[in-house]
N, C-alpha and C positions, 0 to 999 in steps of 0.2 A: 709049500713054503710058508713060514710065519713072517709077520711084518712088525717092525718096531716103529711106532708112531709117537712123535713128541706131543702133538696136539691136533685137534680137529675141531672145526667150528664153521658156522654159517656166517657169511659176511657179504660185502660187495667187493669185487675185484678192484684193487686200488691203483693198479699201474697198467700202462700199455694200452694196446688197441682194444682190449676187452674191459677197460675200466668202467665201473658203474654197474657191471653185470652181477646179479645174484649168484653166489658161488659157495660151495662147500670146499674149504681148504683142508687138505690133508698134508700135514708137515711131517715128513719122515725124519727119524732120528739118524744122525751120522752124516759125515761129509768127508770127501777125499782131499779137500784143500785146506782144512783146518780142523783140529780136534774139537773145537768148541770151548776149550779151556783158556781162560785169560792168560795164564802163564805161558801158553804156546803161541799167542797171537803174533808176537813180534817175529817169530821164525816161520810163520805159516805162509803159504802162497797167497791166500786171500786174507787180508788183514783188516778189512773194513766191514765185515759182516755185522749186521745189527740184529740178528735173530738167534734166539736160544733154540738149539736143536739137539741138546744133550739129554739123554734119558727118555722116559716115556711117561713122565709125571704131569704133563700139561693138561689143560681142559680137553676132554675127549680123547686123550692119548691112551696108550697101552700097547700090549703085545697081542696081536691078533693071530690066531692059529692058522688061518687060511684066508683065501680071497673072499669066500662067502661071508665070513665073519666081519671082515673089514668093510665090504660093500654094504652089509646090513647096517653098520654104524653110520656110514655115509648117508644112506637112505633115511635114517632116523633124524639126522640133522636137516636134510632137505625137506622132509614132510611127504605127505601122501601124493601130491600132484606129480604127475609124470611129464609135465610140460616143461620144455626148455631146461632140462636137468643139466647142470654144469658143475664139474668138479675140477679143482686145481691141485695137482700133485706137485709138492714143493719140498723144501728141506731147509738146511742140509742139502744133500744131493740125492734126489729121488731115484735116479737111475741105478743106484746101488741096490734097490729093492724091487722096483717095478718089473713085473714079468708077464708072461702070456696069460697066466691064470687070472691075475688082477685086471688086466686090460679087458679080457673076455667077459669077466663077471660085471665090470662096470658098464660095458656096452650092452650086456643082456638086461641090465637095469635101466637102460635108456639114458645113460649119462654121456654127454659130450666131454671128452677128456682132454684137459690142457696140462702141460707140464712146464715147470720153470726149472731149468737145469744150467749148470756151468759149462756143459758141452764137452767135457773131457771123456765122457762115455757116450757111445752111440745111443740115440733115442730109440725107443721101441717103435717099430715101423707102423703100428696101427693106432698110434696116438692121433687125436683130431687137431690138436693145436700145439706146436712146439715153439717155446720161447727159450732162447739161449742167451745167457748173460756171461760173456767171457771175462776171465780174470787174468790180468797180466802175470806172466811167468808160468802159465799152464799151457798144456798142449790141447788145443780145441780140435776134436775130431768131428763134431757135429757142426758143419758149416753150411747147413741148409735147413730151412724150416719156415715157419710163419712170421716169427718176430725175433729180431736181434735187438736185445736191450743192453746197451753199453752204459754201465755206471761210470761216470766220467767227471773229472779227469782221473786217469790212472797212468802213472809213469810206465812207459813202455808199450802203451796201447794208443795208437793214433787212429781216430775214426776213418781217415783217408784209406788206411790199409785194410779196412774191413768192408769197404763199399762194394767189392766184387763178390762177397759171400752171398750165397743164393737164398736170400730171405725176402718175403713179400714186403716186410716193413723193417726199416732201420730206425731205431729209437735211441735218443740220448737221454739219460736220466742223471740229474745232478747228484754227485756224491754228497751224502748227508753226514757232515762232520762239522767241526767248529767254523770252517770256512765255507759253509753252505751257501751263503749269499753270493760269494765270489764264484762258486761253482755254477750256480744258476745263470749268472751273467755270462760265464764262459760257454755254457751249453747253448744259450740263446744266440750268442755270436756265431758259434759253429753252425747252427741250423740256418741262420740268415746267410751264411757264406756258402754252405753246402746243402742244396735242396734235397739230396738223397735222404737226409735225416729229418726226423721229427722229434719234438720235445715231449717227454713224458714226465709227469710229477707223481710223487707218492701221495695221492689224494686221500688214501685211508688214514694217513697220519694227520692230515689237515682236518679230517672229519672225526677224528678220535675213534676210528674203528680198529679192530685187530688186524 
């Protein structure tokens, strides 16, 4: 199988439980909840995405003929050290492309594999860290994993209704839009009221990282 990657880069994980960890981000092209075109945003299921995942023209992006080629590119960004290797597969929606060959090749190269997914497709069973970010109006089939990250508020998604999903960590992340200050206050109030949840912020944006 070939892989379409919008961009790939070395950074620090900016969100969630793994925040602050050195990571290679692999952003796959394509999503099943929005085309990525602004003219389609209003009619999309996910309308607040802040990420460009269209095409393969970003830094480190391209079309990779197979798992070996893609993993070789990931290794080049990480460097020679084989200690604490960490890769984040994101998008778009990475589960449109992640397969056995890629997971096996990354593990063979000693990478701990995290995925950030909308949960509408079942996560690969051999991933090391599963982060699901549900979107209102979608059918989430992956309701178990390591980290449930709810971007909030979203009309039609109440944190209370997600508390019984089988995740080790339940995180609320304020929606980043023109009302961001109010959203942060709302998330803080939710966490103070409902201790099942923890607050997570997009620290990479605060630090000026990709």
